[in-house]
C-alpha positions in Angstrom: -32.5 -78.2 13.5 -31.2 -81.8 13.2 -33.0 -83.0 16.3 -36.3 -81.7 15.2 -36.0 -83.5 11.8 -34.9 -86.7 13.6 -38.0 -86.6 15.7 -40.3 -85.8 12.7 -38.9 -88.6 10.6 -39.1 -91.2 13.5 -42.6 -90.2 14.3 -43.9 -89.9 10.8 -42.0 -92.5 8.9 -39.9 -95.1 10.7 -40.8 -95.2 14.4 -40.4 -95.3 17.4 -43.5 -93.1 18.0 -43.6 -90.3 20.5 -45.0 -92.5 23.3 -42.1 -94.9 22.9 -39.5 -92.2 22.7 -40.9 -90.5 25.8 -40.8 -93.8 27.7 -37.1 -94.5 26.8 -36.1 -91.0 27.6 -37.9 -91.2 31.1 -36.4 -94.6 31.9 -32.9 -93.4 31.0 -33.5 -90.3 33.1 -34.5 -92.5 36.1 -31.4 -94.6 35.6 -29.2 -91.4 35.7 -31.0 -90.3 38.9 -30.3 -93.7 40.6 -26.7 -93.5 39.5 -26.4 -90.0 41.0 -27.7 -91.3 44.2 -25.4 -94.3 44.3 -25.8 -96.4 47.4 -28.1 -93.9 48.9 -30.8 -94.4 46.5 -33.1 -95.9 49.0 -35.0 -93.6 51.3 -34.3 -90.7 48.8 -36.7 -87.8 48.4 -36.7 -86.7 44.7 -38.7 -83.7 43.2 -39.4 -83.8 39.5 -40.3 -80.5 37.9 -42.2 -81.1 34.7 -43.4 -78.9 31.9 -46.4 -79.5 29.6 -44.6 -80.7 26.5 -42.5 -83.7 25.5 -39.7 -83.1 27.9 -42.1 -82.8 30.7 -43.6 -86.2 29.7 -40.2 -87.7 29.9 -39.8 -86.3 33.4 -43.1 -87.6 34.5 -42.2 -91.1 33.1 -38.9 -90.8 35.1 -40.9 -90.0 38.2 -43.0 -93.2 37.8 -39.9 -95.4 37.3 -38.3 -94.0 40.4 -41.5 -94.5 42.4 -41.7 -98.1 41.2 -38.2 -98.8 42.5 -39.1 -98.9 46.2 -41.8 -97.8 48.5 -39.0 -96.2 50.5 -38.3 -93.5 47.7 -40.4 -90.5 48.1 -41.1 -88.9 44.7 -42.9 -85.5 44.4 -44.1 -84.3 41.0 -44.6 -80.7 40.4 -46.2 -79.7 37.1 -45.7 -76.2 35.7 -48.9 -76.3 33.6 -51.1 -79.4 34.6 -54.1 -78.0 32.5 -52.0 -77.6 29.3 -50.5 -81.1 29.2 -50.3 -82.6 25.8 -51.7 -86.1 25.1 -48.5 -88.0 25.6 -47.6 -86.4 28.9 -51.0 -86.7 30.1 -50.9 -90.3 29.5 -47.7 -90.5 31.5 -49.3 -88.5 34.3 -52.1 -91.0 34.4 -49.8 -93.9 34.8 -47.9 -92.0 37.6 -51.1 -91.6 39.4 -51.1 -95.3 40.0 -47.8 -95.3 41.9 -47.2 -94.1 45.5 -45.6 -91.0 44.2 -47.3 -87.7 45.0 -48.2 -84.7 42.8 -47.7 -81.4 44.6 -48.3 -77.7 43.9 -45.5 -75.2 43.9 -46.4 -73.7 47.3 -46.0 -77.1 48.9 -42.4 -77.4 47.8 -41.2 -75.3 50.5 -41.9 -78.2 53.0 -40.0 -80.7 51.0 -36.2 -81.3 51.5 -35.1 -83.1 48.3 -32.0 -85.2 47.9 -32.2 -84.8 44.2 -34.1 -82.5 41.7 -35.1 -83.5 38.2 -35.5 -80.6 35.8 -37.9 -81.6 32.9 -39.4 -78.2 32.5 -38.3 -77.0 29.0 -37.2 -79.0 26.0 -34.8 -78.2 23.1 -37.5 -76.6 20.9 -38.2 -73.7 23.3 -36.2 -70.5 22.9 -36.2 -67.3 24.8 -36.5 -66.6 28.6 -38.8 -68.8 30.7 -41.7 -67.0 32.2 -44.3 -67.5 34.8 -44.4 -70.6 36.9 -41.6 -72.1 34.9 -39.3 -69.3 35.8 -40.3 -69.5 39.4 -39.6 -73.3 39.6 -36.2 -72.7 38.0 -35.4 -70.1 40.7 -36.6 -72.5 43.4 -34.4 -75.4 42.2 -31.3 -73.2 42.0 -31.8 -71.9 45.5 -31.8 -75.4 47.0 -28.3 -77.0 48.0 -29.4 -80.1 45.9 -28.0 -81.8 42.9 -30.1 -81.2 39.8 -30.5 -83.6 37.0 -31.8 -82.0 33.7 -33.4 -84.0 31.0 -32.2 -83.3 27.5 -31.2 -79.7 28.3 -31.1 -77.5 31.4 -34.3 -75.3 31.3 -33.6 -71.8 30.2 -30.5 -72.7 28.1 -30.9 -72.2 24.4 -30.2 -75.7 22.8 -28.5 -74.2 19.8 -26.5 -71.2 21.1 -26.1 -72.0 24.9 -27.4 -68.5 25.7 -29.3 -67.9 28.8 -31.6 -64.9 28.2 -33.4 -65.4 31.6 -33.7 -67.7 34.6 -31.9 -71.0 33.8 -31.1 -74.2 35.6 -27.5 -74.8 36.9 -27.4 -78.5 36.3 -25.2 -81.1 38.1 -25.8 -83.5 35.3 -27.6 -83.3 32.0 -28.9 -86.4 30.1 -29.4 -85.3 26.6 -31.3 -87.5 24.1 -30.2 -89.1 20.8 -27.8 -86.3 19.7 -25.7 -83.8 21.7 -27.0 -80.3 21.1 -24.5 -77.5 20.3 -25.8 -75.3 23.2 -24.8 -77.8 25.8 -21.1 -76.8 25.6 -21.3 -74.6 28.7 -20.8 -74.8 32.4 -24.6 -74.8 32.9 -24.8 -78.4 31.7 -22.7 -80.0 34.5 -21.7 -83.6 33.6 -23.0 -84.4 30.2 -24.5 -87.7 29.3 -26.1 -89.1 26.1 -29.2 -91.4 26.1 -30.4 -93.8 23.5 -34.1 -93.3 22.8 -34.4 -95.9 20.2 -34.1 -93.9 17.1 -32.8 -96.4 14.3 -29.7 -95.7 12.1 -32.0 -95.3 9.0 -33.2 -92.0 10.5 -29.8 -90.5 10.7 -29.0 -91.7 7.2 -32.1 -89.9 5.8 -30.5 -86.7 7.1 -27.2 -87.5 5.5 -25.6 -87.8 8.9 -22.5 -90.1 9.4 -23.7 -92.1 12.4 -22.0 -94.9 14.3 -23.8 -95.8 17.5 -21.7 -94.8 20.5 -23.8 -96.9 22.8 -22.6 -100.4 22.3 -23.9 -102.4 25.3 -25.2 -99.3 27.1 -28.2 -97.1 26.7 -26.6 -94.2 28.7 -23.0 -93.0 28.3 -21.0 -90.1 29.6 -19.8 -87.6 27.0 -17.7 -85.3 29.2 -17.0 -84.3 32.8 -16.6 -80.7 33.7 
């Protein structure tokens, strides 16, 4: 998979490292969330659903950036597997703990009426049907009459084929990272945007990819509108 190789080359050879890419992903996700809220971004209640891997770390980072915008924004972070967080997501969780944002358990979500849900449960490298708490959180999100912003790919959607073998997020918007994934060409994606996470042109060249940056003066660009 091209994206997996891009990540590997960046992390092992050129940079940026995983901490930096996760920070860039999270900030872009937060910017997309603010854009979706428009002038109603103040006084918003936002629920961030985050997994234990890199995608979850980006979601936790986004939660922190949103909490930092204003004391009037209520940010609730729900982790699918808090005891299984990798080192980088755990680092993001530690920083989030210094904001006014709140961490909550799944059984507390019933009392929250979100204006926006951020889906950062499952990343591009996970295939097969979501299980356990991840599946339950996907179901909870879909049952709300609330816009959903997915980070990189809607959870439960295969990033290569677009197949949905189990529960999957019906996203309003998806912010995918660095490169579009072939599995995003479906209705589950919603409005598709592409985010720059800082991978240099050299990395694309190492994979013999013809790459001309589409970002110009932006870090986040729309690719299509369904």
